[in-house]
C-alpha positions as MATLAB code, in Angstrom:
seq = 'MQLDDDPNSLLLTPPVSSYLDGAPKKRERRAVTCIMVWFRRIGGTSVERQNASSKRPTRSLQLARFGVELSRSMARQRFLCRLLICSVLLCVATAVFAAAAVLTAKVERIGALSVPSASDALKQAVEEKGYRITLDGGWTAEFWFAEQLKTAAKDVPGVLYPELANAEFVGVANLPKGMTDFRGQAIPAGAYTLRYQLLPQDGNHLGVAPNPDFLLAIPVASDPNPEQGYLYKKLVALSAKTTGTNHPAVIALDIAGDPGSAVADKQGTVVFTVAVPSSGATGTEKLGIVVKGTAAQ';
ca = [
     -99.719  -10.510    8.769;
    -100.759   -6.969    9.732;
     -97.996   -4.339    9.582;
     -98.349   -0.673   10.529;
     -96.590    2.097    8.730;
     -94.323    2.551   11.731;
     -91.415    0.062   11.276;
     -91.022   -0.246   15.050;
     -94.585   -1.454   15.433;
     -94.801   -5.158   14.673;
     -97.836   -7.438   15.197;
     -96.649  -10.944   15.740;
     -99.995  -12.581   15.197;
    -101.106  -12.205   11.593;
    -104.863  -11.733   11.064;
    -106.697  -14.722    9.763;
    -108.234  -12.570    7.069;
    -104.861  -12.127    5.452;
    -104.700  -15.816    4.635;
    -108.324  -16.063    3.711;
    -108.209  -13.125    1.377;
    -105.077  -14.426   -0.424;
    -102.799  -11.438    0.312;
    -100.145  -10.790   -2.312;
     -96.770  -12.433   -1.988;
     -95.161   -9.042   -1.825;
     -96.891   -8.378    1.471;
     -95.743  -11.784    2.813;
     -92.115  -11.053    1.961;
     -92.371   -7.707    3.713;
     -93.738   -9.418    6.810;
     -90.896  -11.974    6.855;
     -88.347   -9.179    6.536;
     -89.844   -7.291    9.462;
     -89.816  -10.416   11.618;
     -86.109  -10.981   10.868;
     -85.350   -7.350   11.759;
     -87.232   -7.768   15.034;
     -85.317  -10.957   15.942;
     -82.001   -9.306   15.265;
     -82.919   -6.319   17.459;
     -83.611   -8.516   20.436;
     -80.302  -10.416   20.059;
     -80.812  -12.810   17.205;
     -81.663  -16.442   17.392;
     -80.237  -18.773   19.986;
     -78.050  -20.326   17.313;
     -76.597  -16.954   16.329;
     -76.023  -16.023   19.984;
     -74.335  -19.366   20.547;
     -72.081  -18.917   17.531;
     -71.181  -15.374   18.616;
     -70.402  -16.503   22.152;
     -68.256  -19.358   20.839;
     -66.200  -16.884   18.783;
     -65.395  -14.700   21.810;
     -62.137  -15.861   23.426;
     -62.488  -16.909   27.017;
     -60.190  -15.439   29.669;
     -58.193  -18.644   29.910;
     -57.732  -18.639   26.147;
     -56.617  -15.014   26.258;
     -54.077  -15.830   28.975;
     -52.821  -18.777   26.950;
     -52.375  -16.600   23.873;
     -50.587  -13.967   25.971;
     -48.269  -16.641   27.341;
     -47.444  -17.855   23.834;
     -46.665  -14.325   22.634;
     -44.556  -13.647   25.724;
     -42.633  -16.868   25.185;
     -41.992  -15.959   21.556;
     -40.822  -12.470   22.551;
     -38.422  -13.846   25.149;
     -37.101  -16.368   22.640;
     -36.414  -13.566   20.165;
     -34.615  -11.557   22.850;
     -32.477  -14.557   23.792;
     -31.622  -15.095   20.144;
     -30.614  -11.451   19.704;
     -28.488  -11.546   22.863;
     -26.712  -14.681   21.669;
     -26.174  -13.119   18.250;
     -24.689  -10.002   19.862;
     -22.371  -12.065   22.057;
     -21.224  -14.122   19.061;
     -20.549  -10.943   17.082;
     -18.454   -9.486   19.906;
     -16.479  -12.723   20.285;
     -15.899  -12.840   16.529;
     -14.561   -9.270   16.532;
     -12.249  -10.043   19.452;
     -11.003  -13.230   17.785;
     -10.400  -11.372   14.527;
      -8.380   -8.709   16.323;
      -6.328  -11.346   18.146;
      -5.586  -13.297   14.964;
      -4.749  -10.075   13.106;
      -2.298   -9.114   15.839;
      -0.801  -12.584   15.751;
      -0.533  -12.422   11.957;
       1.736   -9.379   12.126;
       5.343  -10.398   11.575;
       7.623  -10.510   14.571;
      11.253   -9.505   14.234;
      14.226  -10.177   16.458;
      17.367   -8.032   16.484;
      20.634   -9.141   18.103;
      24.245   -8.007   18.042;
      26.852  -10.209   16.375;
      30.605  -10.202   15.932;
      32.858   -8.656   13.330;
      32.424   -8.963    9.559;
      34.018  -12.243    8.483;
      32.422  -12.945    5.116;
      35.180  -14.548    2.980;
      34.306  -12.576   -0.147;
      34.605   -9.203    1.653;
      37.875   -7.336    1.130;
      40.114   -6.271    3.989;
      39.251   -2.645    3.215;
      35.562   -3.395    3.749;
      36.234   -5.246    6.997;
      38.199   -2.294    8.322;
      35.624    0.274    7.201;
      32.775   -1.137    9.298;
      32.127   -1.349   13.035;
      33.480   -4.289   14.994;
      30.009   -5.527   15.835;
      27.093   -6.041   13.531;
      23.370   -6.833   13.704;
      21.408   -9.974   12.899;
      17.699   -9.663   12.114;
      15.490  -12.754   12.261;
      11.919  -12.792   10.958;
       9.173  -15.407   11.076;
      10.032  -18.423    8.943;
      13.738  -18.286    9.763;
      14.705  -15.509    7.335;
      17.818  -13.691    8.516;
      19.954  -10.761    7.425;
      23.224   -9.509    8.850;
      24.427   -5.915    8.710;
      27.677   -4.157    9.494;
      27.616   -0.375    9.253;
      30.298    2.185    8.502;
      32.470    3.341   11.361;
      31.530    6.882   10.441;
      29.193    8.317    7.817;
      30.465   11.331    5.924;
      27.639   13.825    5.912;
      27.017   16.449    3.262;
      23.862   18.566    3.414;
      21.662   18.755    0.323;
      18.453   20.674   -0.305;
      15.904   18.278   -1.830;
      12.155   18.447   -1.033;
      10.839   15.391    0.795;
      14.211   13.787    1.444;
      14.526   11.802    4.678;
      18.302   11.913    5.029;
      19.536   15.213    3.606;
      23.018   14.835    5.107;
      23.937   11.661    3.218;
      25.801   12.002   -0.078;
      24.937   10.056   -3.209;
      26.982    6.844   -3.627;
      28.172    7.084   -0.016;
      29.246    3.795    1.554;
      26.820    2.908    4.369;
      27.675   -0.683    5.230;
      27.736   -4.350    4.275;
      24.820   -6.803    4.260;
      25.031  -10.590    4.308;
      21.882  -12.359    3.121;
      22.057  -16.122    3.778;
      18.664  -16.681    2.114;
      18.581  -13.671   -0.173;
      15.708  -11.167   -0.120;
      13.294   -9.221   -2.286;
      14.114   -5.599   -2.975;
      11.641   -2.716   -2.929;
      10.797   -3.206   -6.617;
      10.002   -6.893   -6.047;
      13.243   -8.102   -7.624;
      15.054  -11.091   -6.177;
      18.408  -10.467   -4.513;
      20.309  -13.791   -4.396;
      21.986  -15.073   -1.265;
      25.352  -13.436   -0.756;
      27.184  -10.404    0.630;
      26.643   -6.873   -0.684;
      27.869   -3.374   -0.057;
      25.180   -0.788    0.608;
      25.528    2.670   -0.904;
      23.140    5.572   -0.458;
      21.395    6.989   -3.508;
      18.702    9.611   -3.824;
      15.975    8.746   -6.301;
      16.419   10.857   -9.451;
      13.937   13.735   -9.598;
      12.691   13.114  -13.131;
       9.572   11.876  -14.848;
      10.728    8.245  -14.933;
      10.906    7.999  -11.151;
       8.133   10.357  -10.112;
       5.796    8.771   -7.560;
       7.393    5.301   -7.623;
       8.093    5.382   -3.866;
       6.788    7.295   -0.851;
      10.347    8.347    0.032;
      13.205    9.189   -2.360;
      15.990    7.669   -0.196;
      17.427    4.244   -1.099;
      20.356    1.918   -0.514;
      21.733    0.203   -3.612;
      23.092   -3.330   -3.087;
      26.315   -4.202   -4.939;
      28.118   -7.575   -4.786;
      31.133   -7.143   -2.499;
      33.411   -8.603   -5.175;
      32.425   -5.722   -7.487;
      32.828   -3.019   -4.827;
      35.915   -3.807   -2.718;
      36.928   -0.225   -1.892;
      34.514    1.673    0.403;
      36.339    4.955   -0.279;
      35.630    4.760   -3.991;
      33.051    7.224   -5.288;
      30.726    6.586   -8.222;
      28.652    8.636  -10.576;
      24.989    7.721  -10.826;
      25.200    5.623  -14.019;
      28.218    3.657  -12.780;
      26.543    3.017   -9.429;
      23.377    1.757  -11.127;
      25.387   -0.515  -13.433;
      27.239   -2.064  -10.492;
      24.017   -2.648   -8.567;
      22.350   -4.171  -11.636;
      24.835   -7.050  -11.329;
      22.910   -8.072   -8.219;
      19.570   -8.497   -9.986;
      20.892   -9.600  -13.352;
      18.645   -7.001  -15.023;
      18.931   -3.402  -16.188;
      17.613   -2.198  -12.836;
      19.613   -1.813   -9.635;
      18.808   -3.687   -6.436;
      17.079   -1.048   -4.330;
      16.473   -1.284   -0.580;
      14.165    1.475    0.574;
      14.854    3.771    3.506;
      12.016    4.829    5.755;
      11.408    6.943    8.844;
      13.650    5.716   11.639;
      12.252    4.371   14.904;
      14.047    3.254   18.028;
      17.668    2.227   17.352;
      18.241   -1.516   17.462;
      14.608   -2.391   16.721;
      12.754   -3.970   13.806;
       9.066   -3.096   13.628;
       6.450   -4.701   11.378;
       3.264   -2.927   10.380;
      -0.110   -4.435    9.437;
       0.892   -4.674    5.780;
       3.915   -6.835    6.671;
       6.533   -4.155    6.002;
       9.461   -4.468    8.424;
      11.669   -1.450    9.152;
      14.990   -2.012   10.895;
      16.340    1.062   12.698;
      19.989    1.560   13.513;
      22.079    4.473   14.800;
      25.245    4.859   12.724;
      28.138    7.121   13.808;
      28.454   10.198   11.602;
      30.514   13.337   11.254;
      27.436   15.502   11.667;
      26.576   17.765   14.571;
      24.642   15.031   16.423;
      27.392   12.436   16.040;
      24.969    9.733   14.852;
      22.560    9.204   11.998;
      19.466    7.089   12.619;
      18.544    5.045    9.547;
      15.280    3.195    8.954;
      15.937    0.325    6.526;
      13.071   -1.626    4.923;
      14.227   -5.242    5.202;
      10.839   -6.649    4.142;
       8.257   -4.918    1.948;
       7.734   -3.835   -1.632;
       6.328   -0.806   -3.409;
       2.568   -0.629   -3.840;
       1.575   -1.890   -7.280;
];
């Protein structure tokens, strides 16, 4: 085949002399290459054009693919919407169950102190009407408070009730099912006098409670006279008869709320608030008594 120096000039009809003269194979290969280049420039063979056209997606195929992608996108959006709705419902249900899990407390007024083991002096030293607190599960506690608290101001940092004196008689508690004190000690079922005691300000008691004010529970048989005063060691020894250990039975005092109410927080601590007559300027002393709850471990 005859081939000019210009690569764009191709002669399709090879001269007969090329075959007769026995042209070198190198020249034949060059001719074949040029022919292939020429075919590709004009669009390739019919087979190649057919294969290329078969690879191009038709409009209907493109629409079908678009529909599939759109369907998948909508399915993902529906899934995300359902997931969001489920998450919201779960949060609402959790909040409802958490609110329902908080303890409920009922406070009602009851009659005069009539516990057989209480002395006549104790019965006369308290108000004619008492309080009954009922918690979930049927736990109850009954309280009768002093007719009048004798206040005495004291200057102690962080104290909640600075007008109450140490070992002062505050009232009587009757615990039909017992209770757990602020230290986690068991207080058996029975009747107890309640006397105020400020937590000692020493290294042994530093940081054991958020507030330094407590009521110490003493069996009524061991504390028949509400007018009797006690030094700290004697008071602790009498209260230790309640627990049967070397530690007194301590009922924590907290910030008072509305008188005649018992409020439970999310941790399950229940604070009973009562207004007790006092000799102070206001005439009453609001006390917040922790009837359920222990110190953080």
